VOBA-1610 file (N, C-alpha, C; in pm, whole numbers, padded with zeros to 5 digits, always signed):
BEGIN
Met+02079-01203+00810Met+02019-01249+00659Met+02130-01207+00573Gly+02113-01296+00440Gly+02202-01325+00326Gly+02229-01173+00242Ala+02275-01197+00156Ala+02288-01097+00044Ala+02136-01083-00046Glu+02131-00957-00076Glu+02017-00896-00118Glu+02049-00882-00279Thr+01953-00904-00335Thr+01973-00898-00515Thr+01825-00890-00571Val+01843-00870-00697Val+01701-00833-00766Val+01718-00984-00855Ala+01547-00984-00865Ala+01523-01110-00937Ala+01399-01084-01015Val+01342-01173-01084Val+01220-01184-01165Val+01157-01288-01142Val+01010-01268-01094Val+00929-01403-01076Val+00922-01483-01232Thr+00927-01613-01199Thr+00919-01711-01287Thr+00806-01820-01287Ala+00779-01819-01128Ala+00655-01922-01136Ala+00610-01897-00992Leu+00463-01928-00995Leu+00414-01924-00854Leu+00368-02043-00799Leu+00419-02086-00719Leu+00418-02222-00660Leu+00316-02257-00526Pro+00269-02353-00486Pro+00145-02390-00379Pro+00245-02330-00259Asn+00138-02297-00176Asn+00169-02260-00009Asn+00275-02116-00011Glu+00223-02030-00117Glu+00281-01903-00137Glu+00435-01894-00164Leu+00458-02009-00205Leu+00608-01994-00249Leu+00633-01924-00415Val+00726-01884-00450Val+00773-01834-00550Val+00886-01869-00601Gln+00923-01917-00737Gln+01022-01940-00804Gln+01093-01790-00874Val+01209-01747-00837Val+01264-01643-00898Val+01395-01675-00959Ala+01422-01604-01045Ala+01533-01601-01153Ala+01626-01500-01124Val+01752-01508-01063Val+01856-01386-01013Val+01900-01328-01150Glu+01870-01200-01140Glu+01907-01129-01274Glu+02069-01140-01290Gly+02098-01145-01400Gly+02235-01153-01480Gly+02310-01286-01416Glu+02225-01385-01387Glu+02263-01530-01341Glu+02171-01634-01409Thr+02225-01766-01400Thr+02128-01856-01444Thr+02078-01911-01292His+02077-01859-01210His+02036-01891-01076His+01895-01893-01047Arg+01842-02019-00994Arg+01688-01990-00969Arg+01711-01999-00811Val+01599-01942-00752Val+01594-01930-00618Val+01409-01972-00567Val+01417-02073-00495Val+01264-02085-00424Val+01257-01969-00319Ala+01151-01879-00307Ala+01168-01802-00212Ala+00998-01751-00138His+00989-01710-00047His+00855-01681+00038His+00842-01532+00072His+00696-01514+00092His+00715-01349+00129His+00752-01321+00238Ala+00807-01205+00262Ala+00845-01181+00416Ala+00732-01102+00467Asp+00719-01091+00602Asp+00592-01061+00659Asp+00533-00927+00599Pro+00617-00833+00582Pro+00549-00686+00525Pro+00497-00718+00376Val+00560-00778+00336Val+00504-00819+00162Val+00348-00863+00209Arg+00343-01005+00292Arg+00208-01066+00279Arg+00099-00960+00365Arg+00154-00871+00450Arg+00052-00807+00532Arg+00005-00697+00483Asn+00045-00662+00358Asn-00005-00550+00280Asn-00077-00614+00144Tyr-00082-00767+00130Tyr-00147-00829+00050Tyr-00073-00794-00116Val+00020-00780-00117Val+00092-00761-00252Val+00071-00888-00325Arg+00020-00869-00434Arg+00005-00967-00534Arg+00114-00997-00620Leu+00195-01116-00635Leu+00318-01124-00724Leu+00243-01185-00863Val+00289-01171-00965Val+00252-01241-01082Val+00380-01267-01157Val+00374-01349-01241Val+00518-01393-01346Val+00543-01263-01390Gly+00677-01236-01401Gly+00733-01102-01479Gly+00781-01016-01373Asp+00743-00998-01255Asp+00758-00886-01165Asp+00888-00908-01106Arg+00954-00792-01114Arg+01084-00762-01047Arg+01074-00741-00893Val+01164-00816-00796Val+01155-00805-00661Val+01299-00822-00622Arg+01290-00771-00501Arg+01422-00782-00437Arg+01401-00885-00328Val+01508-00967-00330Val+01533-01114-00261Val+01652-01111-00198Ala+01610-01155-00036Ala+01734-01194+00037Ala+01754-01324+00031Leu+01849-01358-00019Leu+01912-01506-00006Leu+01968-01543+00120Met+01918-01668+00161Met+01967-01742+00304Met+02113-01757+00298Pro+02147-01744+00424Pro+02334-01747+00379Pro+02356-01878+00371Arg+02309-01982+00433Arg+02349-02113+00438Arg+02301-02208+00293Asp+02206-02159+00252Asp+02144-02201+00135Asp+02104-02105+00038Gln+02151-02097-00098Gln+02147-02018-00181Gln+02057-02054-00285Gly+01963-02139-00258Gly+01849-02171-00338Gly+01727-02126-00254Arg+01731-02077-00144Arg+01620-02025-00081Arg+01630-01878-00066Gly+01505-01822-00034Gly+01536-01669-00007Gly+01387-01612+00047Arg+01365-01478+00064Arg+01257-01431+00107Arg+01256-01313+00018Ile+01122-01284-00034Ile+01096-01159-00105Ile+01087-01034+00009Leu+01161-00915-00022Leu+01150-00826+00052Leu+01058-00694+00005Glu+01074-00700-00121Glu+00943-00589-00168Glu+00930-00630-00348Arg+00835-00574-00409Arg+00839-00579-00539Arg+00857-00435-00574Leu+00939-00440-00687Leu+00996-00326-00744Leu+00932-00248-00863
//
């Protein structure tokens, strides 16, 4: 998996996708829930801080690992 970073949820998209803004950058990422997050029914709302693993080949996509 790629680099992990902290981000803030900016928008909830269809099909359980989430748009997040990487802290300290103007970079926006479209991310999906990782299996443990989905399995534990973690609800995300706009403004939540999350830990995101960025995809190594496409820095515009990622996985949400946990809510902080």
